[in-house]
C-alpha positions as CSV (number, residue, x, y, z in Angstrom):
1,X,42.4,-220.8,-149.3
2,X,45.7,-220.7,-150.6
3,X,48.3,-218.0,-149.7
4,X,48.1,-215.7,-152.7
5,X,44.2,-215.9,-152.8
6,X,44.2,-214.7,-149.3
7,X,46.8,-211.6,-150.0
8,X,44.3,-210.7,-153.2
9,X,41.0,-211.2,-150.9
10,X,42.7,-209.1,-148.2
11,X,43.8,-206.1,-150.5
12,X,40.5,-206.1,-152.3
13,X,38.8,-205.0,-148.7
14,X,40.3,-201.7,-148.9
15,X,40.9,-198.7,-151.6
16,X,44.4,-198.7,-152.9
17,X,44.1,-196.7,-155.8
18,X,42.2,-193.6,-155.4
19,X,41.2,-191.4,-158.8
20,X,39.8,-187.9,-158.8
21,X,39.0,-185.6,-161.5
22,X,39.3,-181.8,-161.9
23,X,36.1,-179.5,-161.9
24,X,36.2,-179.3,-165.5
25,X,36.7,-182.9,-166.3
26,X,40.1,-182.0,-168.5
27,X,42.0,-184.1,-166.1
28,X,42.1,-187.0,-163.9
29,X,44.6,-187.9,-161.0
30,X,45.1,-191.3,-159.6
31,X,47.1,-191.8,-156.1
32,X,48.4,-195.1,-154.9
33,X,48.3,-196.0,-151.0
34,X,51.3,-198.1,-150.1
35,X,50.9,-202.0,-150.1
36,X,51.1,-203.7,-147.1
37,X,53.9,-206.7,-146.8
38,X,51.3,-209.5,-146.8
39,X,49.2,-207.6,-149.8
40,X,49.3,-208.7,-153.7
41,X,51.0,-205.7,-155.9
42,X,48.6,-203.6,-157.6
43,X,48.0,-204.4,-160.6
44,X,46.6,-202.9,-163.9
45,X,43.2,-204.5,-163.7
46,X,43.0,-202.7,-160.2
47,X,43.8,-199.5,-161.4
48,X,41.1,-200.2,-164.5
49,X,38.6,-200.6,-162.1
50,X,39.4,-197.7,-160.1
51,X,39.3,-195.5,-163.5
52,X,35.9,-197.3,-164.5
53,X,34.4,-196.6,-161.1
54,X,35.5,-192.7,-161.3
55,X,34.0,-192.5,-164.7
56,X,37.2,-192.0,-166.5
57,X,37.1,-193.3,-170.2
58,X,38.7,-191.0,-172.4
59,X,42.4,-189.9,-172.5
60,X,43.9,-192.2,-170.3
61,X,47.6,-192.4,-170.1
62,X,48.5,-195.8,-169.9
63,X,52.2,-195.3,-169.9
64,X,51.9,-192.8,-166.9
65,X,49.7,-195.5,-165.2
66,X,52.4,-198.2,-165.7
67,X,55.3,-196.2,-164.8
68,X,53.8,-195.2,-161.5
69,X,53.1,-199.1,-160.7
70,X,56.6,-200.0,-161.8
71,X,58.3,-197.3,-159.4
72,X,56.1,-197.8,-156.9
73,X,54.8,-194.2,-156.9
74,X,53.1,-193.8,-153.5
75,X,50.9,-191.0,-151.9
76,X,51.8,-188.5,-155.0
77,X,48.9,-187.5,-157.3
78,X,49.6,-188.7,-161.0
79,X,48.0,-187.2,-164.1
80,X,46.6,-190.3,-165.6
81,X,44.2,-188.8,-168.1
82,X,43.7,-185.8,-170.3
83,X,40.8,-184.2,-172.0
84,X,40.5,-182.1,-175.2
85,X,39.8,-178.4,-174.1
86,X,37.3,-176.7,-175.9
87,X,38.4,-173.8,-178.8
88,X,36.5,-170.7,-178.4
89,X,35.2,-169.7,-182.2
90,X,37.0,-166.9,-183.8
91,X,35.6,-163.0,-183.2
92,X,33.6,-161.3,-185.8
93,X,36.2,-159.3,-188.0
94,X,35.6,-156.3,-190.0
95,X,37.4,-155.2,-193.2
96,X,37.2,-151.2,-193.8
97,X,37.0,-150.4,-197.5
98,X,39.1,-147.4,-197.1
99,X,42.0,-145.9,-195.7
100,X,41.2,-145.8,-192.2
101,X,44.8,-144.2,-190.8
102,X,44.5,-142.1,-194.0
103,X,48.3,-141.1,-193.3
104,X,49.3,-138.0,-195.1
105,X,53.0,-137.8,-196.0
106,X,53.3,-134.8,-198.6
107,X,56.0,-135.3,-201.1
108,X,59.4,-133.1,-200.5
109,X,61.4,-131.4,-203.0
110,X,65.3,-131.2,-203.1
111,X,65.1,-128.2,-201.2
112,X,63.1,-129.9,-198.9
113,X,59.5,-127.9,-199.4
114,X,56.5,-129.7,-199.1
115,X,54.6,-130.4,-202.4
116,X,50.8,-129.9,-201.6
117,X,49.9,-131.0,-205.4
118,X,49.4,-134.8,-204.7
119,X,47.7,-134.8,-201.1
120,X,44.5,-137.0,-201.7
121,X,43.4,-135.1,-198.6
122,X,39.6,-136.1,-198.9
123,X,38.2,-139.4,-199.2
124,X,35.3,-139.3,-201.8
125,X,32.6,-141.8,-201.6
126,X,29.7,-142.2,-203.8
127,X,25.7,-143.1,-202.5
128,X,25.1,-146.8,-202.2
129,X,29.2,-147.6,-201.9
130,X,30.2,-150.4,-199.4
131,X,32.5,-148.8,-196.6
132,X,32.9,-151.6,-194.2
133,X,32.1,-155.5,-194.2
134,X,31.7,-157.6,-191.4
135,X,32.7,-161.5,-191.4
136,X,30.3,-163.3,-188.8
137,X,31.9,-165.0,-185.9
138,X,32.7,-168.7,-185.9
139,X,31.3,-171.5,-184.1
140,X,34.2,-172.9,-181.5
141,X,35.6,-176.7,-181.4
142,X,33.8,-178.8,-178.8
143,X,36.1,-180.3,-176.4
144,X,36.1,-183.5,-174.3
145,X,36.3,-184.5,-171.0
146,X,37.8,-187.5,-169.5
147,X,34.5,-188.6,-168.9
148,X,34.0,-189.2,-172.4
149,X,31.4,-186.1,-172.6
150,X,31.7,-183.4,-175.0
151,X,32.2,-179.9,-173.7
152,X,30.5,-177.5,-175.7
153,X,32.7,-174.6,-176.8
154,X,31.6,-170.7,-177.0
155,X,31.2,-169.0,-180.1
156,X,33.1,-166.1,-181.2
157,X,32.3,-162.7,-180.2
158,X,30.5,-160.5,-182.4
159,X,30.0,-156.7,-182.7
160,X,27.5,-154.3,-184.0
161,X,28.7,-151.6,-186.7
162,X,29.0,-148.1,-185.3
163,X,26.7,-146.1,-187.6
164,X,27.7,-142.4,-188.0
165,X,25.7,-140.0,-190.3
166,X,24.4,-140.8,-193.8
167,X,25.5,-144.2,-193.3
168,X,22.9,-147.6,-193.2
169,X,22.8,-151.2,-192.6
170,X,22.5,-153.2,-195.7
171,X,20.1,-156.0,-195.4
172,X,22.1,-158.9,-194.3
173,X,23.8,-157.0,-191.4
174,X,26.9,-157.6,-193.1
175,X,27.7,-154.3,-194.7
176,X,27.9,-150.5,-193.9
177,X,26.6,-148.6,-196.7
178,X,26.9,-144.7,-197.5
179,X,23.7,-143.5,-198.2
180,X,24.6,-140.1,-199.6
181,X,27.7,-138.6,-201.9
182,X,30.4,-137.3,-199.6
183,X,33.5,-137.5,-198.0
184,X,34.5,-140.2,-195.3
185,X,35.3,-139.3,-191.8
186,X,36.7,-142.0,-189.6
187,X,36.7,-141.5,-185.7
188,X,37.0,-144.2,-182.7
189,X,35.0,-146.6,-185.0
190,X,32.5,-144.5,-186.3
191,X,32.0,-144.1,-190.0
192,X,30.3,-141.2,-191.4
193,X,29.9,-139.5,-194.9
194,X,30.1,-135.7,-194.9
195,X,29.2,-133.5,-197.7
196,X,32.0,-131.2,-198.8
197,X,31.5,-127.3,-198.9
198,X,33.5,-125.8,-201.6
199,X,34.0,-121.8,-201.0
200,X,35.5,-120.4,-203.9
201,X,37.7,-117.5,-203.3
202,X,38.4,-115.9,-199.8
203,X,36.8,-116.4,-196.9
204,X,36.3,-112.8,-195.9
205,X,32.9,-110.3,-195.7
206,X,31.7,-111.5,-199.0
207,X,31.0,-114.7,-197.4
208,X,30.9,-114.4,-193.5
209,X,32.1,-117.0,-191.0
210,X,32.0,-120.8,-192.2
211,X,30.1,-123.3,-189.8
212,X,29.3,-126.6,-191.8
213,X,28.5,-130.2,-190.7
214,X,30.7,-131.6,-193.5
215,X,34.1,-131.1,-195.1
216,X,34.8,-127.8,-196.5
217,X,37.6,-126.5,-199.1
218,X,38.7,-122.6,-199.4
219,X,40.2,-122.1,-202.7
220,X,41.6,-118.9,-201.4
221,X,42.8,-117.3,-198.0
222,X,41.1,-116.9,-194.7
223,X,41.2,-113.2,-193.9
224,X,41.8,-112.0,-190.3
225,X,38.6,-112.1,-187.8
226,X,36.6,-115.2,-189.5
227,X,36.3,-118.3,-188.3
228,X,35.7,-121.8,-190.7
229,X,34.3,-124.7,-188.7
230,X,33.9,-128.2,-190.1
231,X,32.5,-131.8,-188.8
232,X,34.8,-133.1,-191.5
233,X,38.1,-132.0,-192.7
234,X,39.0,-128.7,-193.6
235,X,41.4,-127.8,-196.7
236,X,42.6,-124.4,-197.5
237,X,44.5,-123.8,-200.2
238,X,45.9,-120.5,-199.8
239,X,47.0,-118.9,-196.5
240,X,45.5,-117.8,-193.1
241,X,45.6,-114.7,-191.2
242,X,44.6,-114.0,-187.6
243,X,41.4,-116.3,-187.7
244,X,40.0,-119.5,-186.2
245,X,40.1,-122.4,-187.9
246,X,38.5,-125.7,-186.3
247,X,37.3,-129.4,-187.5
248,X,36.4,-132.7,-186.4
249,X,38.8,-134.2,-188.9
250,X,42.1,-133.2,-190.5
251,X,43.3,-129.6,-191.1
252,X,45.3,-128.7,-194.2
253,X,47.1,-125.3,-195.0
254,X,48.8,-125.4,-197.8
255,X,50.2,-121.6,-197.2
256,X,51.3,-120.6,-194.2
257,X,49.9,-118.5,-190.8
258,X,51.1,-115.5,-189.2
259,X,48.9,-114.9,-186.3
260,X,48.6,-112.0,-183.9
261,X,48.2,-114.1,-180.9
262,X,44.4,-114.4,-181.1
263,X,43.8,-117.1,-183.6
264,X,43.8,-120.8,-183.5
265,X,43.9,-124.1,-185.6
266,X,42.3,-126.7,-184.0
267,X,41.7,-130.5,-185.6
268,X,40.2,-133.8,-184.1
269,X,42.9,-135.2,-186.7
270,X,46.0,-134.3,-188.4
271,X,47.0,-130.6,-189.2
272,X,49.4,-129.9,-192.1
273,X,50.7,-126.5,-192.5
274,X,53.6,-125.0,-194.8
275,X,54.8,-122.9,-191.6
276,X,53.6,-120.9,-188.7
277,X,54.2,-117.9,-186.7
278,X,53.2,-117.2,-183.3
279,X,50.1,-119.4,-183.7
280,X,48.2,-121.7,-181.2
281,X,47.6,-125.4,-182.8
282,X,46.1,-128.3,-181.5
283,X,45.6,-131.6,-183.3
284,X,43.9,-134.9,-182.1
285,X,47.0,-136.7,-183.8
286,X,49.8,-135.5,-186.1
287,X,50.9,-131.6,-186.9
288,X,53.3,-131.7,-189.9
289,X,55.0,-128.2,-190.7
290,X,56.6,-127.9,-193.9
291,X,59.0,-125.1,-192.7
292,X,59.0,-123.4,-189.8
293,X,57.1,-123.0,-186.2
294,X,58.1,-119.8,-184.6
295,X,56.9,-118.6,-181.1
296,X,53.7,-120.8,-181.6
297,X,51.9,-122.8,-178.8
298,X,51.3,-126.2,-180.0
299,X,49.8,-129.6,-178.7
300,X,49.4,-132.8,-180.7
301,X,48.0,-135.8,-179.3
302,X,50.9,-138.0,-181.1
303,X,53.5,-136.1,-182.9
304,X,54.9,-133.0,-184.1
305,X,57.1,-133.2,-187.3
306,X,58.7,-129.9,-188.7
307,X,60.1,-131.3,-192.1
308,X,62.8,-130.0,-194.5
309,X,66.3,-128.4,-194.1
310,X,64.7,-125.4,-192.7
311,X,62.3,-127.4,-190.3
312,X,63.2,-125.4,-187.1
313,X,61.1,-124.8,-183.9
314,X,62.5,-121.8,-182.2
315,X,60.5,-119.9,-179.3
316,X,57.0,-121.0,-177.8
317,X,56.3,-124.2,-176.3
318,X,55.3,-127.6,-178.3
319,X,53.8,-130.7,-176.7
320,X,53.4,-134.0,-178.2
321,X,52.3,-137.4,-176.7
322,X,54.8,-139.6,-178.7
323,X,57.4,-137.6,-180.7
324,X,58.9,-134.4,-181.6
325,X,61.1,-134.1,-185.0
326,X,62.5,-131.1,-186.4
327,X,65.7,-130.1,-188.2
328,X,66.5,-127.6,-185.8
329,X,65.4,-127.0,-181.8
330,X,66.0,-123.6,-180.7
331,X,68.5,-120.7,-182.2
332,X,72.1,-119.5,-182.0
333,X,70.6,-116.4,-180.1
334,X,69.6,-118.7,-177.0
335,X,65.8,-118.3,-177.5
336,X,64.0,-119.9,-174.8
337,X,62.0,-122.9,-176.4
338,X,60.1,-125.5,-175.0
339,X,60.0,-129.0,-176.0
340,X,58.0,-131.5,-174.3
341,X,56.6,-135.3,-174.9
342,X,54.9,-138.1,-172.8
343,X,52.6,-135.6,-170.8
344,X,48.9,-135.2,-170.9
345,X,47.8,-132.4,-168.5
346,X,44.4,-133.6,-167.9
347,X,45.6,-137.5,-167.9
348,X,48.1,-136.6,-164.9
349,X,45.5,-134.6,-163.4
350,X,43.0,-137.3,-163.3
351,X,45.5,-140.0,-162.3
352,X,46.7,-137.8,-159.3
353,X,43.0,-137.4,-158.0
354,X,42.3,-140.8,-158.3
355,X,45.2,-142.1,-156.3
356,X,44.2,-139.4,-153.8
357,X,41.1,-140.4,-153.4
358,X,41.9,-143.9,-153.0
359,X,44.2,-143.5,-150.1
360,X,41.9,-141.5,-148.5
361,X,39.1,-144.1,-148.8
362,X,41.6,-146.8,-147.3
363,X,42.2,-144.3,-144.6
364,X,39.0,-143.9,-143.8
365,X,38.4,-147.4,-143.8
366,X,40.6,-148.4,-141.1
367,X,39.2,-145.5,-139.2
368,X,35.6,-146.2,-139.4
369,X,36.6,-150.0,-138.7
370,X,38.3,-148.8,-135.1
371,X,35.0,-146.5,-134.5
372,X,32.5,-149.5,-135.0
373,X,34.5,-151.7,-132.8
374,X,34.0,-149.3,-130.2
375,X,30.7,-148.4,-131.0
376,X,29.4,-152.6,-130.9
377,X,31.5,-152.8,-127.6
378,X,28.9,-150.0,-126.1
379,X,25.9,-151.5,-127.6
380,X,26.6,-154.9,-126.2
381,X,27.3,-153.4,-122.9
382,X,24.0,-151.2,-123.3
383,X,26.0,-148.4,-122.9
384,X,25.1,-146.8,-126.2
385,X,23.5,-143.5,-126.2
386,X,20.5,-143.0,-128.6
387,X,21.9,-140.1,-130.2
388,X,24.8,-142.2,-131.3
389,X,22.7,-145.0,-133.1
390,X,22.5,-142.5,-136.1
391,X,26.3,-142.4,-136.5
392,X,26.6,-146.2,-135.8
393,X,24.2,-146.7,-138.9
394,X,26.4,-144.0,-141.2
395,X,29.5,-146.0,-140.5
396,X,27.8,-149.3,-141.1
397,X,26.9,-147.7,-144.5
398,X,30.1,-146.2,-145.4
399,X,31.8,-149.9,-144.4
400,X,29.1,-151.6,-146.8
401,X,29.7,-149.1,-149.7
402,X,33.6,-149.1,-149.2
403,X,34.6,-151.9,-151.3
404,X,32.4,-150.7,-154.3
405,X,33.8,-147.7,-154.3
406,X,37.2,-148.9,-153.9
407,X,36.8,-151.3,-157.0
408,X,35.4,-148.6,-158.8
409,X,38.4,-146.0,-158.1
410,X,40.9,-148.8,-159.1
411,X,39.5,-149.6,-162.5
412,X,39.6,-146.1,-163.3
413,X,43.2,-146.0,-162.1
414,X,44.0,-149.0,-164.6
415,X,42.2,-147.4,-167.5
416,X,44.4,-144.2,-166.9
417,X,47.7,-146.2,-166.4
418,X,46.8,-147.9,-169.6
419,X,46.5,-144.7,-171.1
420,X,49.7,-143.3,-170.1
421,X,51.7,-146.5,-171.2
422,X,50.9,-145.2,-174.7
423,X,53.9,-142.7,-174.3
424,X,56.3,-144.9,-173.0
425,X,58.4,-144.8,-175.9
426,X,58.7,-140.9,-176.4
427,X,61.3,-139.4,-178.0
428,X,62.6,-135.8,-179.2
429,X,64.6,-136.0,-182.4
430,X,66.9,-133.2,-183.6
431,X,68.3,-134.0,-187.4
432,X,70.3,-131.1,-187.2
433,X,71.0,-129.0,-184.3
434,X,70.0,-128.2,-180.9
435,X,70.6,-125.0,-179.4
436,X,71.3,-123.9,-175.7
437,X,68.2,-122.3,-174.3
438,X,66.0,-125.2,-175.1
439,X,64.2,-126.8,-172.6
440,X,63.2,-130.5,-173.0
441,X,60.3,-132.4,-170.9
442,X,59.6,-136.0,-170.4
443,X,56.2,-135.9,-168.7
444,X,57.1,-133.9,-165.4
445,X,60.9,-134.5,-165.7
446,X,62.7,-131.9,-168.1
447,X,66.3,-130.8,-168.7
448,X,67.8,-127.6,-170.0
449,X,70.1,-127.6,-173.1
450,X,73.4,-125.8,-172.2
451,X,75.6,-126.7,-175.0
452,X,75.1,-127.2,-179.0
453,X,74.2,-130.8,-179.8
454,X,74.5,-132.3,-183.2
455,X,72.1,-134.9,-184.7
456,X,70.6,-136.5,-181.8
457,X,67.4,-137.8,-180.2
458,X,66.6,-137.6,-176.4
459,X,64.8,-140.3,-174.5
460,X,64.0,-141.1,-171.2
461,X,65.8,-143.7,-169.1
462,X,64.4,-144.2,-165.9
463,X,64.2,-140.6,-164.5
464,X,67.0,-139.3,-166.5
465,X,66.7,-137.8,-169.9
466,X,69.6,-138.9,-172.2
467,X,71.2,-138.4,-175.3
468,X,71.0,-141.4,-177.7
469,X,72.4,-141.8,-181.2
470,X,70.1,-141.1,-184.4
471,X,70.9,-141.7,-188.0
472,X,69.0,-140.2,-190.8
473,X,66.5,-142.4,-192.2
474,X,65.9,-144.0,-188.9
475,X,61.9,-144.3,-188.0
C-alpha cells in the first residue's frame, strides 16, 4: 500500500467532520477536527458525505464550506446550511363602513365662538346597511428545512364580530348588518344600532325624566331637577339647568350650563358644551368647551379643550389623561385653580395595591420556606408533634400555590403598567396666559404657579414639571 493510500485509510477510521442541525431544522453546523500530521487533508467529498449522513440536503452554503477547509477552521461550529423559515399568514382584518373615531370638531367663527350648525353628531343608518366587513385570514407560506422537508406555516389569526344590539351576521359570516333603522354607537369594538328619541321642546314637568335605550335629541332646554339618560348619544339644542345628563355615547349641549353644584354631565364618549359654571362633567374621551369652565369639577379620560379667545379655566378642578388646553388658566385675581393630567386615581390605587400584594407574598414565601425546613427536620428526627402536622400541610399548600399567585399578580401589574404608559406624553397647554394661583399636576407630581406665564406648554421631564415653548397651530 502506498503512503498516500495509508493516510486516506487512517483518516477514514475516525470522524473528522461532524454535522449537527438545530431543533427547528432551519440551520446546520459543521465542526472540523484537527488533522494529524500523517493524515490527508479533509476534502469536499468527506464533507459532502458527512452532510448526507446527517440528512442535510437543502440550503447548503458551499462557499462557507470551502472557506472553512481553506482556513483550517478547527473546532468552531460553522453554519453550512440554511433553511427557509415559514411565514405566518396575514390575520383577518375588519373594515368599518362608518366613522369609528367620530371626531367632533366644531367650526369657530372669527370671535372664537363654536358653530354648532354643522356637527354631524349622529351617524344614522338604515336597516340592512353593512356596518363592517371582514377579510378572512390568509394561509401562510410553507418553509423548508435543511433536510429538504417542508415546514408547515400557520394560518393567520381569525376573529369574530362583536355583535351589539340591532345588528346581525350576513349569510357568509363576513359582514355585520344593521337590523333596524337608527344611530350607530361604537364602543370597545362593539357596534350597536340605537333608535333616536326626539323630544320636541323642553324636558320639564310636561315630559318628565327621560331614560332611553337609544339616542336622545332634545330640541329645547333641560330644566332643573330633571334627568336625561341614553344608551346612545344625547344632543340638547338648548341649555341645561341644575339637572342630570348621562349617556353611554356622546353628549352635546349647544347652549351652556349654570349649575347649583347638584347636577352633572356624564358621557362614555365626548362632551361638547358652550360653557359651564359650577358643573360636574365626566367624559370617557374628550371634553370640548366653547367658552369658559368656571368653578367646575371636570374629568376626561383623554383631553379637555377650552377653545376660543375667551376659552378659560378659572377655579375648580380639571383632570385629563393626556392633555388640557385652554387660552387662559386661572385669573388675575389669583383664583385657586387645579389642572391635572397623567393621573387616574383608580388605576394608581390598583397598581399600588398590586405591588403591595406581590411584596407580601414574596416575603411570606421566604418565611414559609424557612419554617418548612425546620418542620421537615423535626419530622425526619421523629420529633414533629401531632398538632404540628396540620400546620405543615398548610405551609406546603401555600408554597405549592405561591408561583401561580405571583404569576397572576405580575400579569395584573403588567396590564396596569401598559395602561399607565398611555399617559407618558401628557401635557398642559396655555395658549394665552397662566396666572398665579394655578396648581398643575402630572400624576402625583405637582407645581404651583407663582408668576404670570405667557403662551407655554407644561410637560413632565423625569420628576420635574417644566415649561416648554408652544407655537399656535402646534398639535
